[in-house]
C-alpha positions in Angstrom: 0.0 0.1 0.1 1.2 3.2 -0.9 1.7 6.0 1.9 0.2 9.4 1.5 3.8 11.0 0.3 3.7 8.2 -2.4 0.5 8.7 -3.5 1.4 12.5 -3.9 4.2 11.7 -5.7 2.3 9.2 -8.1 -0.3 11.8 -8.6 1.9 14.7 -9.6 3.9 12.4 -11.8 0.7 11.1 -13.7 -0.5 14.9 -14.2 2.8 15.8 -15.4 2.7 13.0 -18.2 -0.9 13.8 -19.2 0.0 17.7 -19.3 3.1 17.0 -21.3 0.9 15.0 -23.9 -2.4 16.9 -23.8 -3.3 18.0 -27.3 -4.7 21.4 -26.1 -1.1 22.0 -24.4 0.8 21.1 -27.5 -1.6 23.1 -29.7 -1.2 26.1 -27.4 2.8 25.7 -27.8 2.4 25.8 -31.7 0.0 28.6 -31.8 1.7 30.7 -29.6 -0.6 31.0 -26.8 0.5 31.1 -23.0 -2.0 28.5 -21.7 -4.3 25.7 -23.1 -6.9 27.6 -21.0 -7.5 30.1 -24.3 -9.3 27.4 -26.0 -12.0 27.4 -23.4 -12.7 30.9 -24.1 -12.2 30.4 -27.8 -15.1 27.6 -27.7 -17.6 29.8 -25.5 -16.9 32.8 -27.9 -17.5 30.7 -31.0 -20.8 29.5 -29.6 -22.0 32.8 -28.0 -20.2 35.5 -29.9 -18.9 37.1 -26.9 -16.5 39.8 -28.5 -16.7 42.5 -31.4 -14.3 45.1 -32.5 -14.5 48.2 -30.4 -15.4 46.5 -27.2 -14.3 47.2 -23.6 -13.3 43.8 -21.7 -12.0 43.5 -18.5 -10.2 40.3 -17.6 -10.1 39.3 -13.9 -7.4 36.8 -13.0 -5.6 37.1 -16.0 -2.1 35.6 -15.8 -0.5 34.1 -17.9 -2.4 35.9 -20.2 -3.8 33.5 -22.7 -7.6 34.9 -22.6 -6.0 38.4 -23.3 -4.4 37.2 -26.3 -7.6 35.9 -27.9 -9.6 39.0 -26.9 -6.9 41.8 -28.0 -7.5 40.1 -31.5 -11.2 40.0 -31.1 -11.7 43.6 -30.1 -9.0 45.1 -32.2 -7.1 46.3 -29.0 -4.8 49.0 -29.8 -5.7 49.2 -33.3 -6.2 52.8 -35.0 -9.6 51.6 -36.5 -12.5 50.1 -34.4 -10.1 49.8 -31.5 -11.3 47.9 -28.3 -9.9 48.2 -25.0 -8.5 45.2 -22.8 -7.9 45.6 -19.1 -6.7 42.8 -17.1 -5.9 42.2 -13.5 -4.1 39.6 -11.5 -2.5 39.0 -8.2 0.7 37.5 -10.1 2.7 39.4 -12.5 1.8 38.9 -16.2 4.4 39.7 -18.8 3.1 42.5 -21.1 1.2 42.4 -23.9 0.7 44.9 -26.8 -3.3 46.1 -26.5 -3.6 45.1 -22.8 -3.6 47.4 -20.0 -2.5 45.3 -17.1 -2.6 45.9 -13.0 -0.9 43.8 -10.6 -2.8 43.5 -7.3 -5.3 41.6 -5.0 -8.9 42.2 -6.6 -10.3 41.5 -3.2 -8.3 44.8 -2.1 -10.5 47.9 -2.0 -7.7 50.0 -3.0 -6.7 47.8 -5.9 -10.4 47.8 -7.0 -10.4 51.4 -6.9 -7.4 51.6 -9.3 -9.1 49.1 -11.6 -12.0 51.5 -11.9 -9.9 54.6 -12.1 -8.4 52.6 -15.3 -11.8 52.5 -16.8 -12.2 56.2 -16.5 -16.1 55.9 -16.3 -16.5 53.8 -19.2 -18.9 50.9 -19.2 -17.7 47.1 -19.8 -19.2 45.1 -22.6 -17.6 41.8 -21.4 -16.2 40.9 -17.8 -14.3 38.0 -17.6 -13.2 35.8 -14.7 -10.8 33.1 -14.6 -10.0 33.9 -10.9 -9.1 30.8 -8.7 -8.2 30.4 -5.0 -5.3 28.6 -4.1 -6.7 25.2 -4.1 -6.2 22.7 -0.9 -7.8 19.7 -2.5 -10.5 19.5 0.0 -13.9 20.4 -1.7 -15.5 21.9 1.7 -12.8 24.3 1.8 -12.0 25.2 -1.9 -15.7 25.3 -3.2 -16.7 28.2 -0.9 -13.5 30.0 -1.7 -13.9 29.7 -5.3 -17.6 30.8 -5.3 -16.4 33.8 -2.8 -14.1 34.9 -6.0 -17.2 34.2 -8.5 -19.4 36.4 -6.1 -16.9 39.4 -6.0 -16.5 39.2 -9.8 -20.4 39.3 -10.3 -20.6 42.3 -8.0 -18.1 44.1 -10.2 -20.0 42.9 -13.4 -23.2 44.1 -12.3 -21.7 47.6 -11.3 -20.0 48.1 -14.6 -21.5 46.2 -17.6 -23.5 47.9 -20.2 -27.5 47.2 -20.2 -26.6 44.3 -22.7 -23.2 43.2 -21.2 -22.2 39.9 -20.9 -20.0 38.0 -17.7 -18.3 35.0 -18.0 -16.9 33.2 -14.9 -15.4 30.0 -14.2 -17.0 28.1 -11.2 -16.5 24.8 -9.5 -19.5 22.4 -8.8 -19.3 22.1 -5.4 -20.6 23.6 -2.0 -22.0 27.0 -2.7 -22.3 26.3 -6.4 -26.2 26.1 -7.0 -26.7 29.0 -4.6 -24.6 31.3 -6.7 -26.3 30.0 -10.1 -29.5 31.0 -8.5 -28.2 34.2 -7.2 -26.9 35.1 -11.0 -30.5 34.1 -12.1 -31.9 37.0 -10.1 -29.4 39.6 -11.3 -29.3 38.8 -14.8 -31.7 38.5 -17.6 -30.1 35.1 -18.9 -27.8 32.7 -17.6 -26.5 29.6 -19.0 -23.7 26.9 -18.1 -21.0 26.1 -20.7 -18.4 22.9 -20.5 -16.0 23.7 -23.3 -14.3 20.5 -24.8 -10.9 22.0 -23.6 -12.0 21.6 -20.0 -10.9 18.3 -18.7 -13.6 16.0 -18.1 -12.8 14.8 -14.7 -12.6 18.8 -13.8 -15.6 20.1 -11.8 -15.1 23.4 -13.3 -17.8 24.8 -15.3 -18.6 28.0 -16.9 -21.2 30.5 -16.2 -22.4 33.0 -18.8 -24.6 35.8 -17.8 -26.2 38.2 -20.0 -27.9 41.8 -19.2 -27.7 42.9 -15.7 -31.1 43.6 -14.3 
């Protein structure tokens, strides 16, 4: 029988082997994206048509920046014609990217949130994205509520800054607090749907919630 340390080592080794051979990881490398996570966003965009040139998009929890890479192209951020804006924030450092205004800081800190709002300069937002994730412990009773807490903060920001037909896409984990959060979004937005992109691993409890039109 394996002891806990051996189990962790085996689990880490299995994950590494899977990651190295993951077709989305290989595709991201070949196409120049910073993370395989970009394909989750691309799949949702292909289905739900999130982005258009000229839009203002805020990306919460943006590092390492693959979502920003996709969004910049779709809203023409930095372009002279039909230029959109992409504003990103993360607790971690993110390598600079043309067309992206980046703020490093803790989104839950009121002073950092004030900085983010100052960057908007009063402009309304067309799409708020949230891929924020707490430091995971592996214990669902702890990780679930912490993850949902970040979702709730992101939703509060979206409700305060979206245009009347704006959209809010957030990653959530199906566990403690998830159903309550889903029901809460339904009272706050005109439409709420779930999305499970093919790029999201089958065993993962992650799911994406797309809310449209703050009430």
